[in-house]
C-alpha positions in Angstrom: -0.5 0.0 0.0 1.1 3.8 -1.0 0.3 6.6 1.2 -0.9 9.5 0.4 0.2 12.5 3.0 -0.9 16.5 2.8 1.5 19.5 3.2 0.6 19.3 7.6 1.5 15.3 7.1 -1.3 14.0 7.1 -2.4 10.9 6.3 -5.3 11.3 3.2 -5.2 8.2 1.1 -4.4 4.9 0.9 -3.5 3.5 -2.6 -2.4 0.1 -3.9 0.9 0.6 -6.4 -0.5 0.5 -9.9 1.3 1.4 -13.3 -0.2 4.4 -15.5 -2.5 3.8 -18.1 -2.7 6.0 -21.0 -6.3 8.4 -21.2 -7.6 6.7 -23.4 -7.7 3.4 -21.4 -11.4 2.0 -21.2 -13.8 2.1 -18.8 -14.3 0.4 -15.3 -16.9 -2.6 -15.8 -17.3 -1.8 -12.6 -17.1 1.2 -9.7 -18.0 1.7 -6.5 -17.7 3.7 -2.8 -18.3 0.4 0.5 -17.6 2.0 3.8 -14.0 2.3 4.7 -12.8 -1.0 7.4 -9.9 1.3 8.2 -11.5 3.8 11.1 -9.3 7.8 10.2 -11.4 7.3 6.4 -14.9 6.9 5.9 -14.9 4.8 2.6 -13.2 3.5 0.0 -13.4 3.8 -3.6 -13.9 0.4 -5.8 -12.9 -0.4 -8.9 -13.1 -3.9 -11.4 -11.3 -3.3 -14.0 -11.2 -6.7 -16.6 -9.8 -8.9 -13.9 -8.5 -6.5 -11.8 -9.6 -4.8 -8.5 -8.4 -1.8 -7.4 -9.7 0.3 -3.9 -8.5 3.2 -2.1 -9.5 4.7 0.6 -11.3 8.5 0.7 -11.2 11.1 3.6 -13.7 13.0 4.7 -13.6 15.9 2.9 -12.6 13.5 -1.0 -15.9 11.9 0.1 -18.1 14.9 0.9 -16.4 16.4 -3.3 -17.9 13.6 -4.9 -21.0 13.8 -2.9 -21.4 16.7 -4.7 -19.6 16.4 -7.5 -22.3 13.7 -7.8 -25.6 15.6 -6.6 -24.7 18.2 -9.2 -24.6 15.6 -11.9 -27.8 13.7 -11.7 -28.8 17.8 -11.4 -28.0 18.3 -14.8 -28.8 14.5 -16.1 -32.8 15.4 -14.1 -33.4 18.3 -17.2 -32.4 16.6 -20.4 -35.2 15.7 -21.8 -36.5 11.5 -22.0 -35.6 11.3 -25.1 -32.0 12.1 -24.9 -31.2 9.2 -22.4 -30.5 5.4 -24.0 -33.6 4.8 -21.8 -36.2 6.8 -23.9 
């Protein structure tokens, strides 16, 4: 595991070492958040890509940023007419 620290020296995230992938990498098969077993993090981000699984602990601030971005995206999605979605 790689530990990531902020400018104050506080642990803000942990990740497994993985090689960098090009920008045109195909989308993940599955991505979700779940409770983190580490007491200092509220959640972890889980991604399945092919046969590989990646799990990264996320801080409270990171989780709040994800929730804010997700809420904004959902509101924008809900504004679109049904014809603009694949389910219409």
